[in-house]
N, C-alpha and C positions, 0 to 999 in steps of 0.2 A: 695455274701452274705452268711454268715453262717446260717445253718438251724437246728432248733431243732423241733422235732415232737413228740407229745405225742400220743401214740396209746392206747386207753382206751377201756376197756370192757363196759364202760358206754354208755349212750344214744347218738346217732348221733344228736339228737335234740340240744345238748349242744356244738356242734362243733363251733370252732372259729379259725380264722387265722388273725394275726396282725404282723406288723413289729415294733419291739421295738428298742430303742437305749440304749446301755450300754457303758458309757464313750464315746459317740459319734459314736460307732460302731453299725451298723444295724444288727439285728438278726431276721430272720424269725421264728416266733413262731406259731405252728399250733397244734390244738388238734383235733383228729379224733376218733370218737366213733364207736364201732362195734356192739352195741346193744346186748351185751352178747355173741357174737359169738367168742369163743376161737380160733377155727380153722382159722377164718378170720384174727384175730389179729396176730396169729402166722405167717401166710403167709406174712402179711404186714411187720412184723419185719424182716423176712428172705429176702424179696424182696428189702427192703431199707437198709439193713446192708451194711455199707461202703459208702452209697450214701448220708447220712446226718451226721451232726456233733455230734448229741446226741439224744438218745431216752428218752422220758418220758414213764414210765410204769404206766398207769392209770387204776383205778378201783380195783386194787389189789396190795398188797405189795409183794416184793420178799423175804424180811427178816423182822422180828420184833425184835427190839432191847430193851433189858432190862439191864440197867446199861452198863457194858462192854461187854455183851454177845449178839450175834445175832443168832436168831433162823430161819433157812431156812423154807420157805413155799414151799414145794416140788412141789405141783401142779402148782404154779405160775412159778417156775423156769423151769419146763418142758415146759411151753408155750414159753419161750424165749431161750430154749436150741438151740444151733447152731448159735446164734448171736455172732460173734467173732471180729468184727471190730469197730462197733459203740458203745460207752459207754451207758450202761443202767442205768437210774436214776429213782428209784421208789419213790423218795421224802424223804427217811428216813434221808438223810443228812441235808436237810433244816428243817425237823421236830425236829432235835436235835440242831439246830443253830438258824435259823430265828424264829421258833415258840417258842423255849426255851427262847428267848430274846424279845418276842412280846411286853410285857408291858414296858420294858426298851426302845425299839426302838420307841414305839408309844407315849412315854411320852410327847414329844413336842406338839403333837396334843391332847392327852388324859388327860394330867395332872397326878397327883398322884392318882392311882387307888386303891380303897379298896372296898371289897364286903363282905356281911355277909355270903352268901353261894353260892357255885358254883356247877352246875350239868354238868357233862361230860358224855353224853350217852354212848360213847365208847372211852376208853383211850388207849387201848392196842397198837394201831398203832400210837398214838400221845403222847408218854410219855413226850416228851419235853414240849408240851403245857400243859399237866396235871401238871407237876412240876411248870411251870410258874404260872398257875392258883392257885396252892396251896400256893404260896407266897403272893398272893393279896386277898385271900378269907379266912375268919375266919373258914369256914368248907367246905370240898369238898365231894361231893357224886359222885361215879363212877358207871355207869349203865351197865358195861360190861356183867355181868352175866345175867342181865335182858334182855338187848337189843340183845346181840349177841347169847346168849344160851337159852333164855326163862326161866331162873331160877330166881324167884322173890325175889332176895336178893340184896339189895344195898351194896356197899362197901364204907366205910367211911375212907378217908385219904390215902395219898400216901403209908405209911408203910404197911397198910393192903392190898392195891391194889398190891403192889409188891410181897407180900407173895402169894396172889392168882395167880398172873401172873407166878411166878416161878413154880407153880404146873401145870398150864394150858398150858403154851407155848410149852413144849415138846410134848404135845398131839396135839395142834393146828397145829404144824409143819407138821402133816400128814393129815390134813383135805383135803377133795377133793375140787375142785374148786367151786362146788355148795355151799359149806359152807364158802368159803372165799370171794366170790363175791356176794354182797347183792342186786343186781338188777340193771338193765340197765337204768331205768327211774326215780327212786326215787320218784314215784308218792305218793301223800298224802294218808295216810290210817287213820283209826280211832285213835284218840288221845289215848295214853297209857302212863303209868307212870306219869300221870298228876301232882300228888302230888309233885314230885321232880322238875318239871318245875315251878310250882306255888310257891314253897317255896324258890326258888333260884333267886337272882337278877343278877347272871351271868350264862349264858349258853355257853358252849364251846365245840368245836369238829367239826366233819365232818357234812357238811350241810345236806346231804341226810338222815343221821340218824335223825337229828333234824326234818326235814320236815316230816319224816315218822310218828313221834309220837307226835309232839308238839300240845298243846291245842289251842283253838280258840283265847285266849288272852295271850299275853306276855307283857302286859302293863308295861312300865317303865323299862324293862330289858335291859341289855347289852349282846350282842351276839358276841362271837369270833369264826370265822369260815373261810373258804375259798372256792374256786371253786364256786363262786356265779355269776349268770347272773343278768341283770337288772330286770328280772321278779322275781328272788329270793329276791332281795332287796325290790321290791314292795310288795311282800308277807309279809316280816317281818314288813314293815311299816304298812300294813293293820292289822297285829296282835298286833300293839302297841309298838313294840320294840323301845327303846329310842336311842340306839347307836349300830352300827355294826362295828366291827373291823375285817377287812380281813387280814389274816396273810401275804398274798402276795399282791403286788400292783395291782391296777385296771388299765386295758388297754382297752380303748373304751367300758367302762361299764362292763367289765368282769374281775374278779379275777380268775386266773388260779390255778390249783392244785400245791402243792409243787413239784410234779414230773415234771410238765411242767417248772416251774421256775428254778428248779435245772438243768434241761436239757439245758435251755437257758444259765445259768451261765457256765455250762460245755462246751457248744459250744463256748462261748465267751473266755474261758480260753485256749481252743485249745490244751489241753494236751493229748487228745485221750483216756482218762480214767475217771472213776469217781473221784470226788474231795474229799479230806479228810475234816473232820469237820473244822480243822484249816484253810484250803484253802477257804472253803465256808465262814467262818467268816471274813476272809480277804477280799474276794470279796464283801460281804455285805457292808463293809465299803468303799471299793474302788469305787464301782459303785453306792452306795447310795440306795440299796434296802431297802425299809421300808414297814411296815404294813400300811394299810390305815384306817383311822377313818372316818366313815360316820354317821353324826347326822341326825336322821330321824324325 
């Protein structure tokens, strides 16, 4: 059986191992968290290199993509340096294919989606999702400067976001790991930037950023996210969320991160390298990978 393993800097409390079927072929899919221990994660990559079919890189990106350009995150690349045999998948391929097409692919379950305002707490690592959201929302608010850098300035609209990103990404490329990895547990903190959560009927992006700042009530809202456990879905239900769309499918109550799902598809393809966007889009259709819509 082919094996894909995501080695994450995130919490080991969120570990999960399942066997999935892609076109009838069984793939072992496993997520292993290292609780923020970069040295432990690096050693796992080196120990398993060549022994598994694909690596997911969890908790941090290796590159951030803006339009046609990719900006390396040097601290993250240092963590996986020396891995030469097993393909490394940080999820950016699926973020620009599966997530970019999330509303198109979810349409049979979701119907025609339209929203007044969307709030994306952090979009810099999910530009595909941000662009998808901008097509179904009358107004988009991006919280990157607020959430990631602590600068209390919202960004309105994709064009403005891209202007800010072009200035910031060459600097972010040199950030230390302590600024790239935002915590191993994603524990709830005091609600912040509540105005943007409350004013928006669509909240989209990484679940851990949402959980960190979301207010007590998200009544009637739609959430687009991934990497959710059954407990995470229960929390959103308690907060009054109407609909959750996970950009990756759910297996045994868990939606894995894009890095894990991309690693599974890479293992299935068996090419021994990362897949191109065109190849990923082809596999999305071939094996029927779809977002999941959960009505709460």
